[in-house]
C-alpha positions, 0 to 999 in steps of 0.5 A: 500500500502506497502512503499519501504524499506529504507536502511542504509549503516553500513559498507564496505565489507573490514571491515568484516574479514572472521573469526571474526564477525563485530559489527554494531549498527542500531536503537539501535540494535546490529547486527553481520555481517559475510563474507563467500565465498564473501557473507555478512550475518547479525544476531542479535548479542545476543546469544539466550541462554546466552545473550552473544555478538556473535561478541566476539565469532568466526565463521567458514564457516556458523557457529558462536560460542557463546563465553560464552557456545560454542553454535552455530548458522547457520548465514544463517538461525539463527537456533541453531545447537549445544547445549546448544542453542535451540532457533534461533537468528534473521537474517536480509537481507543484500544489498551490492552495490559498496563494501558498506554493507546496512541493512534496519531499517525496518527489525529490 
């Protein structure tokens, strides 16, 4: 029998700017949060190509750009969409309730 997920509040929706990734830490893991068209997304903060922090980069729409070499990822799927990145980054489920953003430590 699988136990239900636990969720941890990590941010308020208003903390997450629509043009700058927002960094949170959960279970010693750095997670980047994004808000696009009113929806909050979460990915691993570390670029799969150069190990740079994606929160130090920028994003527009659904694409985050790594600050080190300009590689890009789709924040919905984690897929690499622009070289030099070829490997995806992890994405995580997000729950929003009453303007509070929750991640599940079970997913990390």
